N, C-alpha and C positions, 0 to 999 in steps of 0.2 A: 598389360595384357589387352586392355580395351582398344589399343591401337594395333597390336600385333594380330589379333584374331581376324579382323577384316582383310589384312594383307595376306595372311595364311590362306584364307578362303579364296582369294583372288588367284593366288599362285597355284593352288590345287586345281582350280577350274581350268587353268591354262594347259595343264599337263595331263589331265585325266580324259578318258574317252568321253565323247559327247553323250553317250548313252547314260552316263552316271553323273553328269554335271548338275542335274536338278536335285541330286541327293546331297550335294555338298552344301553345308551351312552350319554356322555356329551360333544360331539365334538363341538356343536354350542356354548355351554356355555363357553367352554375353549377358543374358538376363540374370543368370546366377551370379555372375561377376558384379553386375550393377547392384544387386541386393547386398552382396558382401561389402561393397564400397559404402553403400548407404548406412549399413549397420556399424561399420567401423567409424564413419564420420559422426554418427549419433553418439558413439562412445566417447569420441574426442570432445564433442560439444558438451556432453554431460560432465566429463572430467574437468574441463575449464570452469564450467558453472559451479561445480562443487568447491573449487578452490576459492570461490568468492563468498562462501557461506558465512565465514566469520565477519566479513565486511558488512554484509546485509543484516546479520544478527545485531551488529553494533548500531546500524541504522534504526532497526526496530526497537532497540532498547532506549533510544533517545526519547525523552518526553517532549514531542513536538507540540503538544497542546499548550505546554507552559514555557515553550522556548522564548527567551527574551534577550538573548545575546545580540550584540551588534553584528550585522552581516558585513563581512569584509574578507574573510578567508574561507577556504573550503573545509568541509567537515573531515574528520579523521577517516571515516569509512571510504570516502572518495579517494583520499590519498592512497589507501590500501588497494583499491581497485586499479588505480592508475599505475601503481607499482607492479601489481601482479600480472596484469594482462600481457604486457610485452614479454615477460619472462615465460608465461605459459605458451604464448604463440611461437616463440623462437624455435624450440625443437620440432614443432609441427611444421613450420615453414621449411626447416632444413631437410625433412624426410619426405615431404609430399611434393608431387609435381606441381607445376604452376597452376594447372587446371584444378587439381584436387584441393590445393591450398585456397584458391579463391572460392571453391565450393564450400569448404569448411568455414571460411570467414562469413560467407552469406548466411549459412545455417546458424552460426553462432550468434551473429548480431540479431537475427530474428528471434532467437531464444532469449537473448539478453534483454531486449526491449520489452518483450512480454513479461519477463520476470521483474524488471525494474518497475513497471507500472503496478504489478501485483504487490510488490514490496511497499510502494507508496501507500496503497490502500490498507496494508497491514498496520500502518502507523495509527489507524483508527481515528484520531483527531489531530488536526494540524492548525496551529494558529497562523495569523497573517505573517508574523515575523518568522515562524518556522517555515512557512511556504516560501518566503523570500530566500531563506538560507538554502532550501532544497532546490530552488530555481538556480541559484549560483552553482550548487553542486552538479546539477544536471548539465549545465553548460560545460563544465570540466569533463564530465563523463562522456559527453558527445565528442569533445576533442580527442579524448583517449581512444574512443572507438574508431575514429578516423586515422589516428596516428599509429596505434599499436600494430596493425598488420604490416604497415610500411616499415616500422622500426625492426620488427621481428624478421621481416624479409630482406633486411639490409638495403633498404631504399627501393625495393621493387614496388612500384605503384599499383594501387588497386583500381579496378574499372570504375568508370563514372557512375555506373548503376549502383555500386556499393555505397559510394559517398552520398548519392541522392537518397538512398534508402535511409541511411543514418540521419541525415539532415531532416528528412520528412517525418520519420517516426519519432525521433527524439524531440523534434519540434512540437509534435502533438503532446508529449509529456510536459514540455515547457508551457504550452498553453494551459494545460490542466493546472499547473502550479501557479500560473498567473491568475487564474480564476480564484484559487484558494488564497492568494496574497492580496486580492482586492478587498477594500474595506466593506463595501456594500454591494452585494450581488444577490440576485434572485434567479428563479428558473429561466425567466425571459432573457436576462443579461448573459447567463451562462450559455444558453442556446445561441445567442448572437456571437459570443466569443468562439464557441466551438464550431459554429457553422450550422446551417439549417438542416444538415443531414444527421446531426447528433440525435441519438435516441433518448427517450425520456428516462429509462433506467440509468443511463450514464449521467444525466443531469442530477438525478436524485442521489446517486452515489457521491457525487462531488459535494452536494449540499450536506450530506451526512458526514463528510470528512472535515467540514469546517468546524473549528472550535470556537466557543464564545469568546468574548473579550477577556474573560478571566479564566479561559480554559474550561475544563470539564466541571470545575467547581460551580460555574455559572448555571449549569444544568440542574445540579442538586439544589442550588439556591432557588431557582425558578420553581421547582417542584414543591419546595417548602412553602413558598409564597402562595402557590395554588392551593395547597392544603389549608393554609390559614384562611384564605379568602372563602373557600368552600365551607369551612367551619363557621365563619362569621355569618355567611348567608343562611345556613341552617338555623343558627341561633336566632338571627333576626326574624326569621319566619315563625319561630316558636315563641317569640316575645321574651327572650332571655338575653342577658348581657353577652357581649362578644366573647366567645371562647378563645378566639385568636389572641385578643388582648390579654386575657387571663394567662394564656400560655407564655406570652411575652413577659408578663410580670413575673411568672414563676421562673423563667429562664434567667431574668436579671437577678432575682434573689439567689438562685443557685450559683451564678457567676460571682456574686459578691460574698459567697460563703454563708449566706442565710444567718446573719449575725443574731437576728431575733427569732426565736422559735415561734413566737406569737404570729409573726408575719406568715410563716409557712402554714400554721394552723388555720389562719384566716383564708389563705389562698385555697387550701384543701377543702375548707367548708364551702367556699363559693363555687368551686368546681363541682362538688357533690350536688349542690342545689341545682346548678345549671344542667347537669347531665340527667338528673331525675326529672326535670321538666321536659327533657327531650324524650323521655320514656326509657332511659337506660336504667338497669338495676342499680341499687344503692351500692356504693363502694364500701370497703372495710370488711373485716372478718367478724362473723358472728361468734359470740362466745358459745362454746359447746357446753351443754349441761350434763351432769352425771346423775343417774338415778341413785337416790339415797338407799 
């Protein structure tokens, strides 16, 4: 219809009286048609995106912070994406014109790249080894995005602009994962890798994605050490023995089963004295008396 309406308008102008030629036009109809085409295209893009939900859910369920496998083969979720996309594209390529099929592919890849980056951030924490695996996975996804439209279109090549977009935008995702796979990075090095135009929030988001050497457990261990150091600092200022060392001793005793009850009693007594010197109320339950 988008090709027929201009031809119809031209034909009518040729045969109608000159007094009415300025009234001939299908601009409103063409605008309505474009809106319908856009909405239909959005529905197709959303449909293909929804077919990838299981694959991305599998990606998010992986504990990338503790990922320690050897990097050599692609992840299962990538195989699922590579298998699904050509199948989803095939009926679309068969029923759309060449122009509309290319339009669909352009809109889909824009939507996919945006979603892929968002799904990476949903992983919360990613270790160096995990980032290396995702980097390998991203390379295969990039190849799939380049090949799926051609396979579904039975060899019909995509415009260079499409390929350039895929290479450029997925390349940005690869750079992001290269940052996460680097052993030692800071804000300055991330900015250098991403380019001077990178914004500070983007840099901070990448730093927040990096998992410690031991994954998320390293964060809790660090917090525990900070607590013990702060406790020792307060105790030293008050002139009492280290509370942190007392807690360590108590933890060791509990781990060993506390074979001697006298040890636990001694530890409890020391802790009471230390906390009383810091101004805390006395521990223990007071015995309640009854009126005779």
